[in-house]
PyMOL Python script that loads the backbone (N, CA, C, O; Angstrom):
from pymol import cmd

cmd.read_pdbstr("""\
ATOM      1  N   UNK A   1       0.832  -1.193   0.000  1.00  0.00           N
ATOM      2  CA  UNK A   1       0.000   0.000   0.000  1.00  0.00           C
ATOM      3  C   UNK A   1       0.879   1.260   0.000  1.00  0.00           C
ATOM      4  O   UNK A   1       0.573   2.237  -0.684  1.00  0.00           O
ATOM      5  N   UNK A   2       1.989   1.225   0.786  1.00  0.00           N
ATOM      6  CA  UNK A   2       2.886   2.386   0.830  1.00  0.00           C
ATOM      7  C   UNK A   2       3.501   2.656  -0.543  1.00  0.00           C
ATOM      8  O   UNK A   2       3.617   3.806  -0.966  1.00  0.00           O
ATOM      9  N   UNK A   3       3.887   1.604  -1.218  1.00  0.00           N
ATOM     10  CA  UNK A   3       4.461   1.770  -2.559  1.00  0.00           C
ATOM     11  C   UNK A   3       3.440   2.412  -3.499  1.00  0.00           C
ATOM     12  O   UNK A   3       3.779   3.298  -4.283  1.00  0.00           O
ATOM     13  N   UNK A   4       2.223   1.972  -3.416  1.00  0.00           N
ATOM     14  CA  UNK A   4       1.152   2.517  -4.265  1.00  0.00           C
ATOM     15  C   UNK A   4       0.955   4.011  -3.978  1.00  0.00           C
ATOM     16  O   UNK A   4       0.845   4.809  -4.909  1.00  0.00           O
ATOM     17  N   UNK A   5       0.910   4.391  -2.702  1.00  0.00           N
ATOM     18  CA  UNK A   5       0.737   5.796  -2.332  1.00  0.00           C
ATOM     19  C   UNK A   5       1.955   6.622  -2.737  1.00  0.00           C
ATOM     20  O   UNK A   5       1.813   7.753  -3.203  1.00  0.00           O
ATOM     21  N   UNK A   6       3.133   6.071  -2.563  1.00  0.00           N
ATOM     22  CA  UNK A   6       4.357   6.782  -2.960  1.00  0.00           C
ATOM     23  C   UNK A   6       4.366   7.002  -4.471  1.00  0.00           C
ATOM     24  O   UNK A   6       4.736   8.078  -4.940  1.00  0.00           O
ATOM     25  N   UNK A   7       3.958   5.985  -5.231  1.00  0.00           N
ATOM     26  CA  UNK A   7       3.899   6.107  -6.691  1.00  0.00           C
ATOM     27  C   UNK A   7       2.875   7.178  -7.088  1.00  0.00           C
ATOM     28  O   UNK A   7       3.128   7.967  -7.998  1.00  0.00           O
ATOM     29  N   UNK A   8       1.747   7.208  -6.423  1.00  0.00           N
ATOM     30  CA  UNK A   8       0.729   8.226  -6.715  1.00  0.00           C
ATOM     31  C   UNK A   8       1.276   9.623  -6.423  1.00  0.00           C
ATOM     32  O   UNK A   8       1.062  10.550  -7.204  1.00  0.00           O
ATOM     33  N   UNK A   9       1.978   9.776  -5.307  1.00  0.00           N
ATOM     34  CA  UNK A   9       2.550  11.082  -4.959  1.00  0.00           C
ATOM     35  C   UNK A   9       3.581  11.516  -5.992  1.00  0.00           C
ATOM     36  O   UNK A   9       3.621  12.685  -6.373  1.00  0.00           O
ATOM     37  N   UNK A  10       4.413  10.586  -6.447  1.00  0.00           N
ATOM     38  CA  UNK A  10       5.419  10.903  -7.471  1.00  0.00           C
ATOM     39  C   UNK A  10       4.750  11.302  -8.782  1.00  0.00           C
ATOM     40  O   UNK A  10       5.177  12.252  -9.438  1.00  0.00           O
ATOM     41  N   UNK A  11       3.709  10.580  -9.160  1.00  0.00           N
ATOM     42  CA  UNK A  11       2.985  10.906 -10.388  1.00  0.00           C
ATOM     43  C   UNK A  11       2.341  12.281 -10.284  1.00  0.00           C
ATOM     44  O   UNK A  11       2.352  13.046 -11.248  1.00  0.00           O
ATOM     45  N   UNK A  12       1.784  12.598  -9.130  1.00  0.00           N
ATOM     46  CA  UNK A  12       1.154  13.904  -8.932  1.00  0.00           C
ATOM     47  C   UNK A  12       2.201  15.014  -9.011  1.00  0.00           C
ATOM     48  O   UNK A  12       1.953  16.046  -9.634  1.00  0.00           O
ATOM     49  N   UNK A  13       3.368  14.819  -8.389  1.00  0.00           N
ATOM     50  CA  UNK A  13       4.441  15.818  -8.456  1.00  0.00           C
ATOM     51  C   UNK A  13       4.922  16.005  -9.885  1.00  0.00           C
ATOM     52  O   UNK A  13       5.198  17.126 -10.314  1.00  0.00           O
ATOM     53  N   UNK A  14       5.023  14.896 -10.627  1.00  0.00           N
ATOM     54  CA  UNK A  14       5.466  14.971 -12.014  1.00  0.00           C
ATOM     55  C   UNK A  14       4.438  15.741 -12.861  1.00  0.00           C
ATOM     56  O   UNK A  14       4.813  16.574 -13.685  1.00  0.00           O
ATOM     57  N   UNK A  15       3.145  15.460 -12.656  1.00  0.00           N
ATOM     58  CA  UNK A  15       2.098  16.183 -13.393  1.00  0.00           C
ATOM     59  C   UNK A  15       2.132  17.671 -13.059  1.00  0.00           C
ATOM     60  O   UNK A  15       1.988  18.513 -13.945  1.00  0.00           O
ATOM     61  N   UNK A  16       2.322  17.993 -11.780  1.00  0.00           N
ATOM     62  CA  UNK A  16       2.401  19.402 -11.374  1.00  0.00           C
ATOM     63  C   UNK A  16       3.615  20.084 -11.989  1.00  0.00           C
ATOM     64  O   UNK A  16       3.528  21.237 -12.412  1.00  0.00           O
ATOM     65  N   UNK A  17       4.742  19.387 -12.043  1.00  0.00           N
ATOM     66  CA  UNK A  17       5.954  19.959 -12.642  1.00  0.00           C
ATOM     67  C   UNK A  17       5.747  20.204 -14.134  1.00  0.00           C
ATOM     68  O   UNK A  17       6.118  21.256 -14.654  1.00  0.00           O
ATOM     69  N   UNK A  18       5.150  19.226 -14.821  1.00  0.00           N
ATOM     70  CA  UNK A  18       4.891  19.380 -16.257  1.00  0.00           C
ATOM     71  C   UNK A  18       3.915  20.530 -16.508  1.00  0.00           C
ATOM     72  O   UNK A  18       4.095  21.305 -17.447  1.00  0.00           O
ATOM     73  N   UNK A  19       2.884  20.639 -15.670  1.00  0.00           N
ATOM     74  CA  UNK A  19       1.915  21.730 -15.823  1.00  0.00           C
ATOM     75  C   UNK A  19       2.571  23.086 -15.574  1.00  0.00           C
ATOM     76  O   UNK A  19       2.280  24.057 -16.274  1.00  0.00           O
ATOM     77  N   UNK A  20       3.455  23.154 -14.580  1.00  0.00           N
ATOM     78  CA  UNK A  20       4.164  24.400 -14.293  1.00  0.00           C
ATOM     79  C   UNK A  20       5.061  24.779 -15.463  1.00  0.00           C
ATOM     80  O   UNK A  20       5.116  25.946 -15.851  1.00  0.00           O
ATOM     81  N   UNK A  21       5.769  23.795 -16.032  1.00  0.00           N
ATOM     82  CA  UNK A  21       6.615  24.061 -17.196  1.00  0.00           C
ATOM     83  C   UNK A  21       5.779  24.567 -18.364  1.00  0.00           C
ATOM     84  O   UNK A  21       6.170  25.498 -19.068  1.00  0.00           O
ATOM     85  N   UNK A  22       4.628  23.942 -18.558  1.00  0.00           N
ATOM     86  CA  UNK A  22       3.729  24.367 -19.641  1.00  0.00           C
ATOM     87  C   UNK A  22       3.249  25.809 -19.410  1.00  0.00           C
ATOM     88  O   UNK A  22       3.229  26.615 -20.341  1.00  0.00           O
ATOM     89  N   UNK A  23       2.866  26.128 -18.173  1.00  0.00           N
ATOM     90  CA  UNK A  23       2.408  27.488 -17.853  1.00  0.00           C
ATOM     91  C   UNK A  23       3.534  28.508 -18.039  1.00  0.00           C
ATOM     92  O   UNK A  23       3.306  29.608 -18.542  1.00  0.00           O
ATOM     93  N   UNK A  24       4.755  28.131 -17.626  1.00  0.00           N
ATOM     94  CA  UNK A  24       5.893  29.037 -17.804  1.00  0.00           C
ATOM     95  C   UNK A  24       6.173  29.290 -19.285  1.00  0.00           C
ATOM     96  O   UNK A  24       6.457  30.415 -19.697  1.00  0.00           O
ATOM     97  N   UNK A  25       6.085  28.216 -20.076  1.00  0.00           N
ATOM     98  CA  UNK A  25       6.304  28.346 -21.520  1.00  0.00           C
ATOM     99  C   UNK A  25       5.227  29.246 -22.149  1.00  0.00           C
ATOM    100  O   UNK A  25       5.529  30.083 -23.000  1.00  0.00           O
ATOM    101  N   UNK A  26       3.983  29.067 -21.725  1.00  0.00           N
ATOM    102  CA  UNK A  26       2.880  29.890 -22.232  1.00  0.00           C
ATOM    103  C   UNK A  26       3.091  31.354 -21.851  1.00  0.00           C
ATOM    104  O   UNK A  26       2.860  32.250 -22.663  1.00  0.00           O
ATOM    105  N   UNK A  27       3.528  31.593 -20.622  1.00  0.00           N
ATOM    106  CA  UNK A  27       3.779  32.971 -20.177  1.00  0.00           C
ATOM    107  C   UNK A  27       4.892  33.607 -20.999  1.00  0.00           C
ATOM    108  O   UNK A  27       4.812  34.786 -21.345  1.00  0.00           O
ATOM    109  N   UNK A  28       5.933  32.834 -21.315  1.00  0.00           N
ATOM    110  CA  UNK A  28       7.020  33.373 -22.142  1.00  0.00           C
ATOM    111  C   UNK A  28       6.513  33.702 -23.542  1.00  0.00           C
ATOM    112  O   UNK A  28       6.902  34.718 -24.117  1.00  0.00           O
ATOM    113  N   UNK A  29       5.656  32.858 -24.092  1.00  0.00           N
ATOM    114  CA  UNK A  29       5.109  33.113 -25.423  1.00  0.00           C
ATOM    115  C   UNK A  29       4.263  34.386 -25.417  1.00  0.00           C
ATOM    116  O   UNK A  29       4.345  35.194 -26.342  1.00  0.00           O
ATOM    117  N   UNK A  30       3.446  34.563 -24.368  1.00  0.00           N
ATOM    118  CA  UNK A  30       2.626  35.778 -24.274  1.00  0.00           C
ATOM    119  C   UNK A  30       3.492  37.015 -24.146  1.00  0.00           C
ATOM    120  O   UNK A  30       3.194  38.045 -24.752  1.00  0.00           O
ATOM    121  N   UNK A  31       4.558  36.931 -23.366  1.00  0.00           N
ATOM    122  CA  UNK A  31       5.470  38.069 -23.210  1.00  0.00           C
ATOM    123  C   UNK A  31       6.128  38.405 -24.544  1.00  0.00           C
ATOM    124  O   UNK A  31       6.264  39.577 -24.896  1.00  0.00           O
ATOM    125  N   UNK A  32       6.538  37.372 -25.287  1.00  0.00           N
ATOM    126  CA  UNK A  32       7.146  37.589 -26.596  1.00  0.00           C
ATOM    127  C   UNK A  32       6.142  38.207 -27.566  1.00  0.00           C
ATOM    128  O   UNK A  32       6.478  39.125 -28.313  1.00  0.00           O
ATOM    129  N   UNK A  33       4.903  37.699 -27.551  1.00  0.00           N
ATOM    130  CA  UNK A  33       3.851  38.252 -28.414  1.00  0.00           C
ATOM    131  C   UNK A  33       3.584  39.717 -28.074  1.00  0.00           C
ATOM    132  O   UNK A  33       3.419  40.546 -28.968  1.00  0.00           O
ATOM    133  N   UNK A  34       3.543  40.031 -26.784  1.00  0.00           N
ATOM    134  CA  UNK A  34       3.310  41.414 -26.357  1.00  0.00           C
ATOM    135  C   UNK A  34       4.436  42.318 -26.833  1.00  0.00           C
ATOM    136  O   UNK A  34       4.190  43.426 -27.310  1.00  0.00           O
ATOM    137  N   UNK A  35       5.666  41.850 -26.703  1.00  0.00           N
ATOM    138  CA  UNK A  35       6.810  42.644 -27.145  1.00  0.00           C
ATOM    139  C   UNK A  35       6.771  42.867 -28.656  1.00  0.00           C
ATOM    140  O   UNK A  35       7.023  43.975 -29.129  1.00  0.00           O
ATOM    141  N   UNK A  36       6.455  41.811 -29.414  1.00  0.00           N
ATOM    142  CA  UNK A  36       6.349  41.936 -30.871  1.00  0.00           C
ATOM    143  C   UNK A  36       5.238  42.918 -31.256  1.00  0.00           C
ATOM    144  O   UNK A  36       5.413  43.736 -32.159  1.00  0.00           O
ATOM    145  N   UNK A  37       4.101  42.833 -30.568  1.00  0.00           N
ATOM    146  CA  UNK A  37       2.981  43.735 -30.836  1.00  0.00           C
ATOM    147  C   UNK A  37       3.385  45.181 -30.577  1.00  0.00           C
ATOM    148  O   UNK A  37       3.104  46.062 -31.389  1.00  0.00           O
ATOM    149  N   UNK A  38       4.045  45.424 -29.447  1.00  0.00           N
ATOM    150  CA  UNK A  38       4.454  46.790 -29.114  1.00  0.00           C
ATOM    151  C   UNK A  38       5.472  47.327 -30.119  1.00  0.00           C
ATOM    152  O   UNK A  38       5.421  48.501 -30.485  1.00  0.00           O
ATOM    153  N   UNK A  39       6.397  46.473 -30.567  1.00  0.00           N
ATOM    154  CA  UNK A  39       7.368  46.905 -31.567  1.00  0.00           C
ATOM    155  C   UNK A  39       6.684  47.255 -32.883  1.00  0.00           C
ATOM    156  O   UNK A  39       7.026  48.251 -33.520  1.00  0.00           O
ATOM    157  N   UNK A  40       5.717  46.433 -33.290  1.00  0.00           N
ATOM    158  CA  UNK A  40       4.993  46.697 -34.538  1.00  0.00           C
ATOM    159  C   UNK A  40       4.171  47.978 -34.432  1.00  0.00           C
ATOM    160  O   UNK A  40       4.131  48.770 -35.373  1.00  0.00           O
ATOM    161  N   UNK A  41       3.516  48.184 -33.290  1.00  0.00           N
ATOM    162  CA  UNK A  41       2.752  49.414 -33.090  1.00  0.00           C
ATOM    163  C   UNK A  41       3.671  50.636 -33.141  1.00  0.00           C
ATOM    164  O   UNK A  41       3.311  51.657 -33.728  1.00  0.00           O
ATOM    165  N   UNK A  42       4.835  50.541 -32.539  1.00  0.00           N
ATOM    166  CA  UNK A  42       5.794  51.642 -32.554  1.00  0.00           C
ATOM    167  C   UNK A  42       6.271  51.911 -33.974  1.00  0.00           C
ATOM    168  O   UNK A  42       6.386  53.066 -34.386  1.00  0.00           O
ATOM    169  N   UNK A  43       6.552  50.839 -34.729  1.00  0.00           N
ATOM    170  CA  UNK A  43       6.995  50.994 -36.119  1.00  0.00           C
ATOM    171  C   UNK A  43       5.910  51.665 -36.961  1.00  0.00           C
ATOM    172  O   UNK A  43       6.201  52.558 -37.757  1.00  0.00           O
ATOM    173  N   UNK A  44       4.657  51.233 -36.784  1.00  0.00           N
ATOM    174  CA  UNK A  44       3.558  51.834 -37.542  1.00  0.00           C
ATOM    175  C   UNK A  44       3.356  53.302 -37.166  1.00  0.00           C
ATOM    176  O   UNK A  44       3.102  54.134 -38.037  1.00  0.00           O
ATOM    177  N   UNK A  45       3.465  53.625 -35.882  1.00  0.00           N
ATOM    178  CA  UNK A  45       3.309  55.013 -35.442  1.00  0.00           C
ATOM    179  C   UNK A  45       4.401  55.882 -36.049  1.00  0.00           C
ATOM    180  O   UNK A  45       4.127  57.003 -36.478  1.00  0.00           O
ATOM    181  N   UNK A  46       5.629  55.386 -36.093  1.00  0.00           N
ATOM    182  CA  UNK A  46       6.733  56.132 -36.697  1.00  0.00           C
ATOM    183  C   UNK A  46       6.499  56.321 -38.199  1.00  0.00           C
ATOM    184  O   UNK A  46       6.762  57.392 -38.747  1.00  0.00           O
ATOM    185  N   UNK A  47       6.003  55.272 -38.854  1.00  0.00           N
ATOM    186  CA  UNK A  47       5.732  55.357 -40.291  1.00  0.00           C
ATOM    187  C   UNK A  47       4.655  56.406 -40.562  1.00  0.00           C
ATOM    188  O   UNK A  47       4.795  57.216 -41.478  1.00  0.00           O
ATOM    189  N   UNK A  48       3.580  56.394 -39.767  1.00  0.00           N
ATOM    190  CA  UNK A  48       2.502  57.372 -39.935  1.00  0.00           C
ATOM    191  C   UNK A  48       3.024  58.782 -39.671  1.00  0.00           C
ATOM    192  O   UNK A  48       2.686  59.720 -40.393  1.00  0.00           O
ATOM    193  N   UNK A  49       3.846  58.929 -38.636  1.00  0.00           N
ATOM    194  CA  UNK A  49       4.415  60.233 -38.314  1.00  0.00           C
ATOM    195  C   UNK A  49       5.269  60.743 -39.481  1.00  0.00           C
ATOM    196  O   UNK A  49       5.207  61.921 -39.832  1.00  0.00           O
ATOM    197  N   UNK A  50       6.049  59.867 -40.065  1.00  0.00           N
ATOM    198  CA  UNK A  50       6.896  60.242 -41.199  1.00  0.00           C
ATOM    199  C   UNK A  50       6.043  60.642 -42.410  1.00  0.00           C
ATOM    200  O   UNK A  50       6.329  61.638 -43.074  1.00  0.00           O
ATOM    201  N   UNK A  51       5.004  59.866 -42.688  1.00  0.00           N
ATOM    202  CA  UNK A  51       4.116  60.180 -43.820  1.00  0.00           C
ATOM    203  C   UNK A  51       3.430  61.527 -43.600  1.00  0.00           C
ATOM    204  O   UNK A  51       3.341  62.338 -44.522  1.00  0.00           O
ATOM    205  N   UNK A  52       2.943  61.765 -42.375  1.00  0.00           N
ATOM    206  CA  UNK A  52       2.298  63.046 -42.070  1.00  0.00           C
ATOM    207  C   UNK A  52       3.271  64.202 -42.222  1.00  0.00           C
ATOM    208  O   UNK A  52       2.901  65.269 -42.712  1.00  0.00           O
ATOM    209  N   UNK A  53       4.514  63.995 -41.803  1.00  0.00           N
ATOM    210  CA  UNK A  53       5.537  65.041 -41.932  1.00  0.00           C
ATOM    211  C   UNK A  53       5.795  65.338 -43.408  1.00  0.00           C
ATOM    212  O   UNK A  53       5.889  66.500 -43.804  1.00  0.00           O
ATOM    213  N   UNK A  54       5.910  64.287 -44.222  1.00  0.00           N
ATOM    214  CA  UNK A  54       6.112  64.464 -45.662  1.00  0.00           C
ATOM    215  C   UNK A  54       4.932  65.195 -46.294  1.00  0.00           C
ATOM    216  O   UNK A  54       5.123  66.093 -47.115  1.00  0.00           O
ATOM    217  N   UNK A  55       3.707  64.811 -45.912  1.00  0.00           N
ATOM    218  CA  UNK A  55       2.516  65.468 -46.466  1.00  0.00           C
ATOM    219  C   UNK A  55       2.464  66.942 -46.075  1.00  0.00           C
ATOM    220  O   UNK A  55       2.113  67.793 -46.893  1.00  0.00           O
ATOM    221  N   UNK A  56       2.815  67.242 -44.825  1.00  0.00           N
ATOM    222  CA  UNK A  56       2.822  68.638 -44.383  1.00  0.00           C
ATOM    223  C   UNK A  56       3.832  69.444 -45.185  1.00  0.00           C
ATOM    224  O   UNK A  56       3.552  70.574 -45.586  1.00  0.00           O
ATOM    225  N   UNK A  57       5.005  68.867 -45.420  1.00  0.00           N
ATOM    226  CA  UNK A  57       6.019  69.555 -46.228  1.00  0.00           C
ATOM    227  C   UNK A  57       5.537  69.792 -47.645  1.00  0.00           C
ATOM    228  O   UNK A  57       5.762  70.862 -48.210  1.00  0.00           O
ATOM    229  N   UNK A  58       4.872  68.797 -48.223  1.00  0.00           N
ATOM    230  CA  UNK A  58       4.343  68.934 -49.574  1.00  0.00           C
ATOM    231  C   UNK A  58       3.308  70.056 -49.642  1.00  0.00           C
ATOM    232  O   UNK A  58       3.331  70.881 -50.555  1.00  0.00           O
ATOM    233  N   UNK A  59       2.398  70.078 -48.662  1.00  0.00           N
ATOM    234  CA  UNK A  59       1.365  71.117 -48.655  1.00  0.00           C
ATOM    235  C   UNK A  59       1.976  72.503 -48.451  1.00  0.00           C
ATOM    236  O   UNK A  59       1.518  73.471 -49.059  1.00  0.00           O
ATOM    237  N   UNK A  60       2.991  72.611 -47.614  1.00  0.00           N
ATOM    238  CA  UNK A  60       3.660  73.903 -47.415  1.00  0.00           C
ATOM    239  C   UNK A  60       4.343  74.365 -48.700  1.00  0.00           C
ATOM    240  O   UNK A  60       4.318  75.551 -49.032  1.00  0.00           O
ATOM    241  N   UNK A  61       4.951  73.425 -49.418  1.00  0.00           N
ATOM    242  CA  UNK A  61       5.570  73.786 -50.704  1.00  0.00           C
ATOM    243  C   UNK A  61       4.511  74.270 -51.685  1.00  0.00           C
ATOM    244  O   UNK A  61       4.715  75.254 -52.395  1.00  0.00           O
ATOM    245  N   UNK A  62       3.379  73.573 -51.722  1.00  0.00           N
ATOM    246  CA  UNK A  62       2.293  73.993 -52.610  1.00  0.00           C
ATOM    247  C   UNK A  62       1.823  75.401 -52.259  1.00  0.00           C
ATOM    248  O   UNK A  62       1.605  76.225 -53.147  1.00  0.00           O
ATOM    249  N   UNK A  63       1.667  75.674 -50.972  1.00  0.00           N
ATOM    250  CA  UNK A  63       1.220  77.002 -50.548  1.00  0.00           C
ATOM    251  C   UNK A  63       2.252  78.062 -50.940  1.00  0.00           C
ATOM    252  O   UNK A  63       1.897  79.154 -51.386  1.00  0.00           O
ATOM    253  N   UNK A  64       3.524  77.728 -50.768  1.00  0.00           N
ATOM    254  CA  UNK A  64       4.577  78.663 -51.148  1.00  0.00           C
ATOM    255  C   UNK A  64       4.579  78.934 -52.638  1.00  0.00           C
ATOM    256  O   UNK A  64       4.744  80.078 -53.063  1.00  0.00           O
ATOM    257  N   UNK A  65       4.397  77.900 -53.432  1.00  0.00           N
ATOM    258  CA  UNK A  65       4.354  78.067 -54.885  1.00  0.00           C
ATOM    259  C   UNK A  65       3.166  78.933 -55.293  1.00  0.00           C
ATOM    260  O   UNK A  65       3.287  79.793 -56.166  1.00  0.00           O
ATOM    261  N   UNK A  66       2.033  78.705 -54.668  1.00  0.00           N
ATOM    262  CA  UNK A  66       0.839  79.479 -54.998  1.00  0.00           C
ATOM    263  C   UNK A  66       1.046  80.948 -54.646  1.00  0.00           C
ATOM    264  O   UNK A  66       0.675  81.833 -55.417  1.00  0.00           O
ATOM    265  N   UNK A  67       1.636  81.206 -53.484  1.00  0.00           N
ATOM    266  CA  UNK A  67       1.890  82.593 -53.085  1.00  0.00           C
ATOM    267  C   UNK A  67       2.904  83.249 -54.014  1.00  0.00           C
ATOM    268  O   UNK A  67       2.790  84.435 -54.326  1.00  0.00           O
ATOM    269  N   UNK A  68       3.895  82.481 -54.456  1.00  0.00           N
ATOM    270  CA  UNK A  68       4.902  83.058 -55.342  1.00  0.00           C
ATOM    271  C   UNK A  68       4.317  83.402 -56.710  1.00  0.00           C
ATOM    272  O   UNK A  68       4.830  84.285 -57.397  1.00  0.00           O
ATOM    273  N   UNK A  69       3.250  82.714 -57.112  1.00  0.00           N
ATOM    274  CA  UNK A  69       2.576  83.030 -58.372  1.00  0.00           C
ATOM    275  C   UNK A  69       1.659  84.236 -58.224  1.00  0.00           C
ATOM    276  O   UNK A  69       1.155  84.771 -59.212  1.00  0.00           O
ATOM    277  N   UNK A  70       1.453  84.649 -57.012  1.00  0.00           N
ATOM    278  CA  UNK A  70       0.612  85.821 -56.791  1.00  0.00           C
ATOM    279  C   UNK A  70      -0.854  85.491 -56.619  1.00  0.00           C
ATOM    280  O   UNK A  70      -1.663  86.406 -56.464  1.00  0.00           O
ATOM    281  N   UNK A  71      -1.225  84.246 -56.637  1.00  0.00           N
ATOM    282  CA  UNK A  71      -2.629  83.860 -56.507  1.00  0.00           C
ATOM    283  C   UNK A  71      -3.023  83.772 -55.047  1.00  0.00           C
ATOM    284  O   UNK A  71      -2.738  82.775 -54.384  1.00  0.00           O
ATOM    285  N   UNK A  72      -3.663  84.787 -54.551  1.00  0.00           N
ATOM    286  CA  UNK A  72      -4.075  84.797 -53.149  1.00  0.00           C
ATOM    287  C   UNK A  72      -5.435  84.129 -52.961  1.00  0.00           C
ATOM    288  O   UNK A  72      -5.727  83.599 -51.888  1.00  0.00           O
ATOM    289  N   UNK A  73      -6.257  84.154 -53.991  1.00  0.00           N
ATOM    290  CA  UNK A  73      -7.601  83.601 -53.860  1.00  0.00           C
ATOM    291  C   UNK A  73      -7.682  82.263 -54.586  1.00  0.00           C
ATOM    292  O   UNK A  73      -6.915  81.982 -55.507  1.00  0.00           O
ATOM    293  N   UNK A  74      -8.627  81.456 -54.145  1.00  0.00           N
ATOM    294  CA  UNK A  74      -8.860  80.166 -54.783  1.00  0.00           C
ATOM    295  C   UNK A  74      -9.694  80.357 -56.036  1.00  0.00           C
ATOM    296  O   UNK A  74     -10.505  81.277 -56.143  1.00  0.00           O
ATOM    297  N   UNK A  75      -9.470  79.473 -56.959  1.00  0.00           N
ATOM    298  CA  UNK A  75     -10.342  79.439 -58.129  1.00  0.00           C
ATOM    299  C   UNK A  75     -11.712  78.950 -57.674  1.00  0.00           C
ATOM    300  O   UNK A  75     -11.845  78.353 -56.606  1.00  0.00           O
ATOM    301  N   UNK A  76     -12.720  79.207 -58.487  1.00  0.00           N
ATOM    302  CA  UNK A  76     -14.090  78.841 -58.112  1.00  0.00           C
ATOM    303  C   UNK A  76     -14.216  77.333 -57.889  1.00  0.00           C
ATOM    304  O   UNK A  76     -14.867  76.894 -56.941  1.00  0.00           O
ATOM    305  N   UNK A  77     -13.601  76.556 -58.751  1.00  0.00           N
ATOM    306  CA  UNK A  77     -13.682  75.093 -58.620  1.00  0.00           C
ATOM    307  C   UNK A  77     -12.948  74.629 -57.361  1.00  0.00           C
ATOM    308  O   UNK A  77     -13.434  73.753 -56.646  1.00  0.00           O
ATOM    309  N   UNK A  78     -11.790  75.209 -57.093  1.00  0.00           N
ATOM    310  CA  UNK A  78     -11.026  74.867 -55.893  1.00  0.00           C
ATOM    311  C   UNK A  78     -11.813  75.238 -54.635  1.00  0.00           C
ATOM    312  O   UNK A  78     -11.831  74.481 -53.665  1.00  0.00           O
ATOM    313  N   UNK A  79     -12.462  76.403 -54.654  1.00  0.00           N
ATOM    314  CA  UNK A  79     -13.266  76.836 -53.518  1.00  0.00           C
ATOM    315  C   UNK A  79     -14.429  75.884 -53.277  1.00  0.00           C
ATOM    316  O   UNK A  79     -14.738  75.544 -52.134  1.00  0.00           O
ATOM    317  N   UNK A  80     -15.080  75.451 -54.374  1.00  0.00           N
ATOM    318  CA  UNK A  80     -16.197  74.519 -54.253  1.00  0.00           C
ATOM    319  C   UNK A  80     -15.759  73.190 -53.626  1.00  0.00           C
ATOM    320  O   UNK A  80     -16.471  72.619 -52.799  1.00  0.00           O
ATOM    321  N   UNK A  81     -14.601  72.718 -54.024  1.00  0.00           N
ATOM    322  CA  UNK A  81     -14.103  71.434 -53.490  1.00  0.00           C
ATOM    323  C   UNK A  81     -13.693  71.579 -52.003  1.00  0.00           C
ATOM    324  O   UNK A  81     -13.849  70.636 -51.227  1.00  0.00           O
ATOM    325  N   UNK A  82     -13.188  72.724 -51.622  1.00  0.00           N
ATOM    326  CA  UNK A  82     -12.686  72.920 -50.267  1.00  0.00           C
ATOM    327  C   UNK A  82     -13.685  73.552 -49.302  1.00  0.00           C
ATOM    328  O   UNK A  82     -13.389  73.733 -48.121  1.00  0.00           O
ATOM    329  N   UNK A  83     -14.871  73.887 -49.813  1.00  0.00           N
ATOM    330  CA  UNK A  83     -15.854  74.572 -48.998  1.00  0.00           C
ATOM    331  C   UNK A  83     -16.165  73.834 -47.689  1.00  0.00           C
ATOM    332  O   UNK A  83     -16.212  74.484 -46.644  1.00  0.00           O
ATOM    333  N   UNK A  84     -16.382  72.492 -47.692  1.00  0.00           N
ATOM    334  CA  UNK A  84     -16.645  71.800 -46.415  1.00  0.00           C
ATOM    335  C   UNK A  84     -15.469  71.907 -45.440  1.00  0.00           C
ATOM    336  O   UNK A  84     -15.675  71.967 -44.228  1.00  0.00           O
ATOM    337  N   UNK A  85     -14.256  71.931 -45.956  1.00  0.00           N
ATOM    338  CA  UNK A  85     -13.081  72.034 -45.078  1.00  0.00           C
ATOM    339  C   UNK A  85     -12.930  73.432 -44.507  1.00  0.00           C
ATOM    340  O   UNK A  85     -12.435  73.604 -43.393  1.00  0.00           O
ATOM    341  N   UNK A  86     -13.351  74.417 -45.258  1.00  0.00           N
ATOM    342  CA  UNK A  86     -13.204  75.799 -44.810  1.00  0.00           C
ATOM    343  C   UNK A  86     -14.210  76.154 -43.719  1.00  0.00           C
ATOM    344  O   UNK A  86     -13.977  77.060 -42.918  1.00  0.00           O
ATOM    345  N   UNK A  87     -15.314  75.443 -43.696  1.00  0.00           N
ATOM    346  CA  UNK A  87     -16.320  75.713 -42.660  1.00  0.00           C
ATOM    347  C   UNK A  87     -15.776  75.216 -41.373  1.00  0.00           C
ATOM    348  O   UNK A  87     -16.436  75.326 -40.340  1.00  0.00           O
TER     349      UNK A  87
END
""", "prot")
cmd.dss("prot")
cmd.show_as("cartoon", "prot")
cmd.util.cbc("prot")
cmd.orient("prot")
């Protein structure tokens, strides 16, 4: 009977150890996934920031070119297209 109980205790300890190893491995995978997600989000935010900066520069150049041509007012078609934005 003692051998049977000792074997059961050993099996239970082994199952607990395997379950703990599995949980530790899962936790490491989640940590790695979280780190990868944060890196990707940071990369996308930087890309968007760069694109917005480029677009702002382009629009400023356009405004400068328009002012250098002496055109202070919008054409009628341009005004019609931009009317919702101007409000």
